[in-house]
C-alpha positions in Angstrom: -14.0 10.4 38.6 -12.5 12.5 36.0 -9.3 11.1 34.6 -6.7 14.1 34.3 -5.0 12.3 31.3 -7.8 11.3 29.0 -6.7 8.3 26.6 -5.3 9.6 23.2 -7.1 8.8 20.2 -4.9 7.3 17.6 -5.0 9.6 14.4 -3.8 8.3 11.2 -0.8 10.2 9.9 -1.1 13.0 7.5 -0.9 11.8 3.9 2.2 12.5 2.0 2.9 11.5 -1.8 3.9 7.9 -0.6 0.8 7.4 1.6 -1.5 8.5 -1.3 0.2 6.2 -3.7 -0.3 3.4 -1.1 -4.0 4.1 -0.6 -4.7 4.5 -4.4 -3.1 1.2 -5.0 -5.0 -0.5 -2.1 -8.2 0.8 -3.6 -7.4 -0.5 -7.0 -6.3 -3.9 -5.6 -9.8 -4.0 -3.7 -11.3 -3.3 -7.1 -10.0 -6.1 -8.5 -12.1 -8.3 -6.4 -15.0 -7.2 -8.3 -13.5 -7.1 -11.8 -10.4 -9.4 -11.6 -9.8 -9.2 -15.4 -9.6 -5.4 -15.6 -6.4 -5.0 -17.5 -6.4 -1.1 -17.3 -6.6 -1.5 -13.5 -3.6 -4.0 -13.4 -1.4 -1.6 -15.5 -2.3 1.3 -13.2 -1.4 -0.8 -10.2 2.1 -1.6 -11.8 2.6 2.1 -12.6 1.6 2.9 -8.9 4.0 0.4 -7.6 6.8 1.8 -9.7 6.0 5.2 -8.1 5.9 3.6 -4.6 9.2 2.0 -5.0 11.0 5.3 -6.5 9.5 7.5 -3.7 10.3 5.0 -0.8 13.9 4.8 -2.3 14.3 8.4 -2.1 13.0 8.2 1.4 15.6 5.6 2.2 13.2 2.7 2.8 14.6 -0.6 1.8 11.6 -3.0 2.5 9.0 -1.1 0.4 10.8 -1.3 -3.0 11.3 -5.1 -2.3 7.6 -5.6 -1.7 6.7 -3.5 -4.8 8.7 -5.8 -7.0 6.9 -8.8 -5.5 3.7 -7.2 -6.0 4.2 -6.3 -9.7 5.0 -10.0 -10.5 1.5 -10.8 -9.1 -0.1 -7.7 -10.9 1.3 -9.2 -14.3 0.1 -12.8 -13.5 -3.4 -14.1 -14.7 -6.3 -13.1 -12.8 -7.2 -15.4 -10.0 -8.6 -15.0 -6.4 -5.2 -15.8 -4.9 -3.5 -13.2 -7.2 -5.9 -10.7 -6.1 -5.6 -11.5 -2.6 -1.7 -11.3 -2.7 -2.1 -7.7 -4.2 -4.5 -6.7 -1.3 -2.4 -7.9 1.4 0.7 -6.5 -0.3 -0.8 -3.0 -0.3 -1.9 -3.6 3.4 1.7 -4.4 4.2 3.0 -1.1 2.4 0.3 1.0 4.1 1.5 -0.6 7.5 5.1 0.3 6.8 4.2 3.8 5.6 2.1 4.4 8.8 4.9 3.0 11.0 7.6 5.2 9.5 5.4 8.3 9.7 4.5 7.7 13.3 8.3 7.4 14.0 8.2 3.5 14.7 10.6 3.0 11.9 
């Protein structure tokens, strides 16, 4: 039988500046799995985290700047698998918060 209300497909929210920064940071954190001692990538991550914190503060978000501060500490620490994992999971949290806010859940 034909369902008059077919299930809606979940579409990711349109990328704004904050979403693009989160995505770029996540890609760099994933890259660190391959090249954990890439100091230029680490500096770029710190720069992106500063930009995310500033943009999130402009939008009135309180959780994201706090996470960014934690991740900056991890990005400046010596390279280790645990440190890279912390960065990757931190950017996952930032992406989840951004998506929830864009979808109206927050």
